[in-house]
C-alpha positions, 0 to 999 in steps of 0.5 A: 057303405061309406064313401072316401072323403077329402077336404082342404082349407087354410085352417089354423086350429082344426077342421072336420069331415064326415064320411058319406054314409055309415061305417060298418063294425069290423071295418078299419078307417084310415085317416090321412093328414097332410100339411104344407106351409109351416116351418113347424106345426103340431098335428093332434091325434084325429078324433070322432067329433060327432056320429053314432059309430064307435071307434077304437084307438086312433093310432098314428102308423107313420109320420114324415115329420116336418121336412124341407121346412114346409110339409108333413104327411101322417097316416093314422088308422082306427078299427070300427067297433060299432056301426054308424055315422062318423065325422072326424076332426083334426086339430093343431097349429099351422103357422101358415099354410093349409091342412088336407084331410083324407078319409077312407074305410076298408074291410078285411084288415087285421085287428092290429093291421100295421105290418113290418116297419113303415117308411118315410122319405123326403126330397129337397128337389123335384122328382118322383115322390116315393116313401121307399120300399114297402114290404107287404104280407101275403094278401096285404096292402100298401099305402102311400101318403105324400105332401109337396111344395108346389107351384105352376097351376093346377095339373095332375099326378101320375101314380102307380097305385089306386087313387084314394084322393089327391089334390093337384091345385097349388092354390091348396095343399098339394099331395094325396094318398094311394094304395095297392092290394097284393096277392103275394107278399114282398116289396111294393113301390108306390110313386107320384109324379106331378104333371105339367102345369103342376110343378113340385120343388120339395116333397115328403112321403110316408108309407105303411103296410097293412095285414088282412085278417087272414091271407085269403082275405079279399079286401073290400075298398069302400070309397067313391069320391073322385073330386073334392070340389063342391064339399063344404068348407072346413070351419 
């Protein structure tokens, strides 16, 4: 079973992060890339740099684009077509600032999992971060990724969903990703609110709904990372 992984660093051209253990064929991985500090940036489609797992096409499900002159939040998915180890690589150009990479693995998703129309939102001022209403199918899942312009000192986020990973330390990229599983379809609201001493002056957020393989499928969320501290530095 693979563990959720997150990594941050000040990088200009790219970095890598490995899943903690082997991926399982038939599962789906989410790749979330957050940037901060660039008036313009280029985020290339993530790739598998090393490993024995095989992946289908890495697909961009939603991008906030660069908003408020600083931040971007992108959500990608890929189907796992063969079991094995997997290291994901991101490349691109960031004029200044940092990039933050979050990985997670889920079982039970449809082979073409994106449902409906993804959403994105941005605010040039502080407040509750929210991509907008995410409409899910029966037995579906809603995912939110956010990145913000922050100050103060390390604090926390109050979120309405289940945490995948987040970084509330303004010395790094601040933001994160969360999800909620639904029994019946409908409108879902995921939000994130910075808690003092962390302050947020502007933010972007993206949201995507995902379909199960069948309405009676029970998702298995395969992760276990609770902190990024102590992981190896992105090179």
